[in-house]
N, C-alpha and C positions, 0 to 999 in steps of 0.2 A: 231635431232626430227623433224622430218618434220609435217605438220598442220594434217594429218590423224593419227599420234601417238598422237597426243597434243589432237587430239578432242577423241579421243579413250578414255586418260586416262579419261578426263573430265568428259565424259559420266559412267564411273566405279564411280567414287566422286559422279556423281548426283544419280546414284542408290543407293549408299552405305546410300548417306544422306536419300534421301527418303523413303529405306526400314527400315531406325531407326527411323523417324520420324512417320512413318507410324504404326509401330510398338510400338511407345509410344502415340495411342492415347486413345485404350483402360485402359491404365492403368491408363492417367491422369485423365479417368472421374475416375475410380473406388474411387479413392483418393478424388477427388474433393465430389464425395457421403460422401464418410468415412468424410470429412473437415466439409460438413453440421451434421452429426449427432453429430460428437464432438462441434458443435459450438451449438447445441438444447442442447447440456448436459450443456457446459458451462451457458444457459442461465437458466436453473434448479438452477443449481450451486448455483448462485448469489443470484436467489429466494433464494432459502436456507440458504445463508451464511444473507441475509437480514432479514427473521424470526428469525430465531438463534442467530445474536450476535449483529446484526446495531441495530435491533427495540426494541431488550431490553437489550441497552447500554445506561444505562440513571443515567450519569455524570455530575455533576455541578463540577467542577475544581476547581473554587475557594472556594469553602464549602470543598472538599476534603480536597486542601491544609490548611484551618483554622484549621481542626479537627486533622490533624498532628502536626502541631504547636503548638497547646493546649496541645497536651501532655494529652488529660484527661482521654485514654484509651488507651494500646500498641497500637504501630503502624500495629505491623502485624494484629491487629481484624480490625483497623481502613481500612485497605486495603483488608481485606478478608468480610469486610461488605460493600466493596465499588461497583459503578457499572461500575468498570472495567471489561473487555474481561478476561475471563479465564487464555490466556496466557499472558496478564500483569501484573495481580495477582501473576502469577509460577515465573516471571522475576523479580519482584519489594521483594516476598516474597526471593527468594534466597538470592537476596543481602543481607536480613538482619540474613541470617542463619548463616553469619560469623559476630561478633561482635569482634571477637578477630583478625579479619585483624586491618592493618595499613591505616591511609586513602591515602595515594598512593594504596595499595593492595583493596580496597573496589573503587575506582574510575576504578581500569583496569576492575575488574569486572563490575562495572557498565558497561564500554564502553564493551565489549566483550558481555553483557546480550543484549544490544540495537544494534548490532554489528548480532546478534544472531535472532533475532525479526523483520530485516529488511530484512536480508538474506532470511526469508519463506516469508515475503510479496515479495519480488523481485522474488522468483521462482513462486509462483502465477500468476504476471503478467508477467511473459515469456512465457507463456503459450500464453494469450492470443494476445500479439505482434509479438510471431512466427504467431501466424493464423492470423492476420490480412497483414504478407507479402505475407504467401504462396497463399490466397487465389485469389488475382488478380494476380500473377505469373502462379499459373495453370490455373487458366479463360483465361488466354492470349494463353498459350501454347493449351491447349483446340478449341483457336478460330482458332487460326495461322493452325495448323497441318488438319485439314479435307477440309481447304482452297486449297492448290495444288489440290488435287482429283478432288475437283468442280470446281475449272476454266479446267482443263482439259474435265471436262465433260459440261462444256459450250461452247469449243471450238468443241466434239463433236458434239452437238446439245444436247447433254442428259440432258433435266430440271431437270428427275427424280434427279438423284443424286446430280445437282449442288444446289437442294433444301433440301434434307436431308443434305448435310456439310455445309449449311448456319443453317440450323435447330440445328445440333450442334455445331457450333460455337458460335450463338445467348446463348445456355444453358446452356454449361458449363460458359459464360462470363459471367452470369447472377448468376450464381452460386457461382464463384471467389469470385463476389463484393457482395454478400448476406453474405457471412463467412468472406468476410473484413469490412463490416460495423456491423454484430453484434460484431465483435471481439473487434473494435476501440471503441465502446459501452460500451465495458465490461471494457475494459484497465482502458478506462477516467473516469469509476463510481469508480471501483475500487481504482483508483491512486489517489483519493478525500477520500476515505475512510481510508485508509491505512497510507496517510498523518498525517490525522486527527491522525489515532492511534500513531504513532510513534512520535508526539508531546505532547500527553496525557501522555504516556510511559516517554518519556526524564524527561516532566517538572513534574513529581512526582518522579521520580528516583536522580532526583537533590534535590527537596524537603528533601526526606529521607537523603542523602547524610551531607546535611547544620544540619537537625537536632543529627544525627551520629556526626558530628563535634563539634555542641555547649554543644553535653554532653560528649563527650571524653575532654572538655576542661580543664584543672583544675583551682580551684577555686583559686581565688587570696585574700588572706585574706588582708587587709589594717590594721595598727597602725593610729585613726584617733587622738590621741597623738599629733603623729610625723609631722601633717601636718602642713604646714606653713597656714597664715591666706587669701593668694591670693587664695589655693590649698583648703580650707575649703568653700571660697567662691562660686569656680567654684563648688564644689564637692553639695551644699545647692543651688547652683540655677538649677544642671540635677534635683534633687531630687521635688526641685520644678514642675522642670519641666512634669516629669514625671509621680506626683501625681496629674495636672491639666489634663495630658491627660487621666489618669486614673477614673478622675470625669468625663471626657466630654462623655468617651466611655461610664462610667455605664448610665449615663443621656441619652445619644441617645440610649441602648439598653431599657430601661425603658419609653422614647418615645413608639418604636416600639413596644412593648408587647402592651403599652395603646392602642394604634393603633389599633393592631390586635384586642384587646377584647372589642373596640367601633365598628369595624367593625362586627364581629361575633353578636356582639347584635341584 
């Protein structure tokens, strides 16, 4: 092939690429406008999520664990009356619906419920994570595409076409960055929320599983008359220790109650 043939092939390829790139300018700008609308929708979504879930989630985890451990009322009722999210309550109550399951089966079901909840949160975060990547990418495409005709116009002395191309490039860049900033902020805030939600759910489920293990454990009856003197001394020490702990706990509770009464007066 001579130089003229190579040059003609190069010209054809260059024209094809130029045509394709220029044809992408309008679709890229339309997609950027749609992404801005989606970003605004996501801002409204996270505000709605804050006022409907995050704001109303008033849960003190240690107190809830104490209520579950105390077994004053059924665990199902304790969970229903707690300040957990609706989806969290549904997951824990689903675990409580199968008392006939063995320990291994309950743990497998608990893992599955936790994975489902985590998957739901991951799907929500994937939307904003994808927007955070698409925004700058399309913004860069919208910046580079009009620069070609702008440079050609500069060589021909057409300042109007050049200024129009530069304005389009700047606008698409700003739009892409704005979508990315909003998406990153929303993803970060939601990620912190969801990590705390999952931590609470896992803790409560572990607590419920432990209480079910205690209920399922067989009662062991010991014939004291058959114990040796050493075993009797160990048993007496344990009883004395537990009694002392119970007395100290009752004293602390009484002091707290008296303190509360004094403050109220």
